[in-house]
C-alpha positions in Angstrom: -24.6 -33.2 -15.9 -25.0 -36.0 -18.4 -22.0 -37.4 -20.0 -21.8 -36.6 -23.7 -22.2 -39.7 -25.8 -19.4 -41.0 -28.0 -19.6 -41.2 -31.8 -22.4 -42.9 -33.1 -21.5 -46.0 -35.2 -23.2 -49.0 -36.8 -21.9 -52.4 -37.1 -21.1 -53.6 -40.6 -19.0 -56.1 -42.4 -17.6 -57.2 -45.8 -20.8 -57.4 -47.6 -21.8 -53.9 -46.5 -18.3 -52.7 -47.5 -18.8 -54.0 -51.1 -22.2 -52.3 -51.3 -20.8 -49.0 -50.1 -17.7 -49.4 -52.4 -19.9 -50.0 -55.5 -21.8 -46.9 -54.5 -18.8 -44.8 -54.1 -17.4 -45.9 -57.5 -20.6 -45.0 -59.1 -21.0 -41.6 -57.5 -17.3 -40.7 -58.5 -17.6 -42.2 -62.0 -20.7 -39.9 -62.7 -19.0 -36.9 -61.1 -16.1 -37.3 -63.5 -18.6 -37.6 -66.5 -20.3 -34.4 -65.4 -17.0 -32.6 -65.3 -15.8 -33.9 -68.7 -19.2 -32.5 -70.1 -19.4 -29.2 -68.4 -18.1 -25.6 -69.1 -20.3 -23.9 -66.5 -20.3 -23.8 -62.7 -23.8 -25.1 -62.3 -22.8 -28.6 -63.5 -19.5 -28.3 -61.6 -21.5 -28.2 -58.5 -23.4 -31.3 -59.3 -20.0 -33.0 -59.8 -18.9 -31.6 -56.4 -22.0 -32.9 -54.7 -21.5 -36.4 -56.1 -17.8 -36.3 -55.1 -18.9 -35.7 -51.4 -21.3 -38.5 -51.6 -18.7 -40.8 -53.2 -16.1 -39.9 -50.5 -18.5 -40.7 -47.6 -19.5 -44.0 -49.3 -15.7 -44.8 -49.7 -15.0 -43.9 -46.1 -17.9 -46.3 -45.1 -16.6 -49.1 -47.3 -13.1 -48.9 -45.8 -14.4 -48.7 -42.2 -16.8 -51.7 -42.8 -14.0 -53.7 -44.3 -11.3 -53.0 -41.7 -13.0 -51.8 -38.6 -16.4 -53.7 -39.0 -18.2 -50.4 -38.0 -19.0 -47.2 -39.8 -19.9 -43.7 -38.6 -23.6 -43.0 -38.4 -23.7 -39.6 -36.6 -24.5 -36.1 -38.1 -21.0 -34.8 -37.4 -18.8 -35.6 -40.4 -15.7 -35.0 -38.2 -16.6 -38.3 -36.4 -16.6 -40.1 -39.8 -13.0 -38.7 -40.6 -11.7 -39.7 -37.1 -13.1 -43.3 -37.6 -11.6 -43.6 -41.0 -8.3 -42.4 -39.8 -8.2 -45.7 -37.7 -8.1 -47.8 -41.0 -4.7 -49.3 -41.6 -2.9 -48.8 -43.9 -3.7 -45.4 -45.2 -6.3 -44.2 -42.9 -4.7 -40.8 -42.2 -4.7 -39.8 -45.8 -8.3 -41.0 -46.3 -9.3 -38.8 -43.3 -7.7 -35.7 -44.7 -9.4 -36.3 -48.0 -12.7 -37.0 -46.4 -12.4 -33.8 -44.3 -11.7 -31.8 -47.3 -14.7 -33.0 -49.1 -17.1 -32.6 -46.0 -15.7 -29.2 -45.4 -17.2 -28.3 -48.7 -20.3 -30.3 -48.3 -22.7 -27.5 -47.4 -21.5 -25.4 -50.6 -21.9 -28.4 -52.8 -25.2 -29.7 -51.6 -27.1 -26.7 -50.1 -25.1 -23.6 -51.1 -26.5 -20.6 -53.0 -23.2 -20.0 -54.6 -21.9 -22.3 -57.3 -18.8 -24.4 -56.7 -16.3 -23.5 -59.5 -14.9 -26.0 -61.9 -11.4 -25.9 -60.5 -12.8 -26.6 -57.1 -15.0 -29.4 -58.3 -12.0 -31.1 -60.1 -10.0 -31.0 -56.7 -13.0 -32.5 -55.0 -13.5 -35.3 -57.6 -9.7 -36.1 -57.4 -10.0 -36.3 -53.6 -13.0 -38.6 -54.0 -11.2 -40.8 -56.5 -8.2 -41.1 -54.0 -10.6 -42.1 -51.3 -12.3 -44.8 -53.7 -8.9 -46.3 -54.6 -8.0 -46.5 -50.8 -11.2 -48.1 -50.0 -10.8 -50.6 -52.7 -7.5 -51.6 -51.3 -9.1 -51.9 -47.9 -12.0 -54.1 -49.2 -9.8 -56.4 -51.3 -7.0 -56.9 -48.6 
């Protein structure tokens, strides 16, 4: 029986962290704009999808800045476990990232719309992740 490989990661550094942080901020900024200009669930789903992308990018930024590696596997639980190792604040970041990736399929591929209330929560989680990632990158 072959041993199961560990989490797939990729080496990265401060420059990579800055790129991913810039991307995260852009995703979350646009998600917020979509939410302020929407009254229907179709556009709320777009904001939710952008929030997921922003949260993942923020997680990468924090991991690159503090751990010098980021998750590259298909299992988002591995990314949450990796960002939990970031100090300080990794546990809170992992919780917010896990909340976002738990809703990724609905936001990106689902046939049902993500409601405005749910999208607002997702954007808030992504904003927290971006703020924490900024602190990690700037420290």
